[in-house]
TIPA-205530 format. One record per residue (C-alpha): residue number from 1; residue in three letters; x, y, z. Coordinates in Angstrom, 2 decimals, always signed. Example, Ala and Ser with C-alpha at 12.3 -4.5 7.8 and 13.67 -1.06 7.14 Angstrom:
REM TIPA-205530
+-----+--------+---------+---------+---------+
! num ! residu !      xx !      yy !      zz !
+-----+--------+---------+---------+---------+
!   1 !    ALA !  +12.30 !   -4.50 !   +7.80 !
!   2 !    SER !  +13.67 !   -1.06 !   +7.14 !
+-----+--------+---------+---------+---------+
REM end
This chain:
REM TIPA-205530
+-----+--------+---------+---------+---------+
! num ! residu !      xx !      yy !      zz !
+-----+--------+---------+---------+---------+
!   1 !    MET !  -21.60 !   +3.14 !  +10.29 !
!   2 !    ASP !  -24.54 !   +0.66 !   +8.75 !
!   3 !    VAL !  -24.22 !   -2.46 !  +11.23 !
!   4 !    VAL !  -26.11 !   -4.64 !   +9.08 !
!   5 !    ARG !  -23.96 !   -4.04 !   +5.97 !
!   6 !    LEU !  -21.03 !   -4.44 !   +8.58 !
!   7 !    PHE !  -22.22 !   -7.80 !   +9.81 !
!   8 !    GLY !  -22.80 !   -9.01 !   +6.42 !
!   9 !    GLU !  -19.37 !   -8.31 !   +5.29 !
!  10 !    ASN !  -17.84 !   -9.88 !   +8.24 !
!  11 !    VAL !  -19.92 !  -12.98 !   +7.80 !
!  12 !    ARG !  -19.05 !  -13.31 !   +4.22 !
!  13 !    LYS !  -15.01 !  -12.62 !   +4.84 !
!  14 !    GLU !  -15.18 !  -15.15 !   +7.76 !
!  15 !    ARG !  -17.07 !  -17.77 !   +5.68 !
!  16 !    LEU !  -14.53 !  -17.19 !   +2.69 !
!  17 !    ALA !  -11.46 !  -17.49 !   +5.12 !
!  18 !    ARG !  -12.97 !  -21.15 !   +5.79 !
!  19 !    ASP !  -13.45 !  -21.97 !   +2.16 !
!  20 !    LEU !  -17.09 !  -22.57 !   +2.85 !
!  21 !    THR !  -19.74 !  -21.76 !   -0.04 !
!  22 !    GLN !  -23.14 !  -19.93 !   +0.97 !
!  23 !    GLN !  -24.66 !  -23.66 !   +0.72 !
!  24 !    ASP !  -22.39 !  -25.09 !   +3.12 !
!  25 !    LEU !  -22.84 !  -22.72 !   +5.58 !
!  26 !    ALA !  -26.61 !  -22.50 !   +5.07 !
!  27 !    ALA !  -26.49 !  -26.28 !   +5.42 !
!  28 !    LYS !  -24.74 !  -26.37 !   +8.40 !
!  29 !    LEU !  -27.12 !  -23.90 !  +10.07 !
!  30 !    GLY !  -30.24 !  -25.20 !   +8.90 !
!  31 !    MET !  -31.00 !  -22.08 !   +6.90 !
!  32 !    GLU !  -31.82 !  -21.39 !   +3.49 !
!  33 !    ARG !  -28.84 !  -20.11 !   +1.29 !
!  34 !    SER !  -31.15 !  -17.25 !   +0.08 !
!  35 !    TYR !  -31.56 !  -15.69 !   +3.51 !
!  36 !    LEU !  -27.83 !  -16.01 !   +4.19 !
!  37 !    SER !  -26.94 !  -14.31 !   +0.70 !
!  38 !    GLU !  -29.46 !  -11.61 !   +2.04 !
!  39 !    LEU !  -27.76 !  -11.33 !   +5.45 !
!  40 !    GLU !  -24.07 !  -10.96 !   +3.67 !
!  41 !    ARG !  -25.43 !   -8.34 !   +1.51 !
!  42 !    GLY !  -26.85 !   -6.36 !   +4.22 !
!  43 !    ARG !  -30.45 !   -6.55 !   +3.13 !
!  44 !    ARG !  -31.89 !   -8.38 !   +5.84 !
!  45 !    ASN !  -31.44 !   -7.21 !   +9.49 !
!  46 !    PRO !  -30.15 !  -10.66 !  +11.49 !
!  47 !    THR !  -32.01 !  -11.54 !  +14.75 !
!  48 !    VAL !  -30.06 !  -12.22 !  +17.58 !
!  49 !    GLN !  -30.44 !  -15.97 !  +17.31 !
!  50 !    ALA !  -28.99 !  -15.93 !  +13.79 !
!  51 !    LEU !  -25.92 !  -13.80 !  +15.05 !
!  52 !    GLY !  -25.52 !  -16.50 !  +17.73 !
!  53 !    ARG !  -25.97 !  -19.48 !  +15.35 !
!  54 !    LEU !  -23.52 !  -18.01 !  +12.72 !
!  55 !    ALA !  -20.82 !  -16.80 !  +15.33 !
!  56 !    ASP !  -21.08 !  -20.84 !  +16.77 !
!  57 !    ALA !  -20.77 !  -22.02 !  +13.18 !
!  58 !    LEU !  -17.94 !  -19.96 !  +12.36 !
!  59 !    GLU !  -16.20 !  -20.56 !  +15.63 !
!  60 !    LEU !  -16.06 !  -17.09 !  +16.90 !
!  61 !    GLU !  -17.79 !  -14.98 !  +19.39 !
!  62 !    PRO !  -20.69 !  -12.88 !  +18.50 !
!  63 !    TRP !  -19.21 !   -9.70 !  +18.76 !
!  64 !    GLU !  -16.52 !  -10.64 !  +16.31 !
!  65 !    LEU !  -19.03 !  -10.62 !  +13.54 !
!  66 !    LEU !  -20.02 !   -6.86 !  +14.50 !
!  67 !    ARG !  -16.38 !   -5.34 !  +14.61 !
!  68 !    PRO !  -15.23 !   -2.90 !  +12.33 !
+-----+--------+---------+---------+---------+
REM end
């Protein structure tokens, strides 16, 4: 199982479920849209800090972004 890819897919799914664009979510987090895009595509390893910030912004527990 590729955890980085799984994380990215879950972030994208949860972002779309909240009708947010990458730009909207990135702005809410104070991060670059390109970094968020790379996370969603599984091309960047998320830091623990990024995992926590994304979970907070999406109103989830961090583990929910890592579940299959």
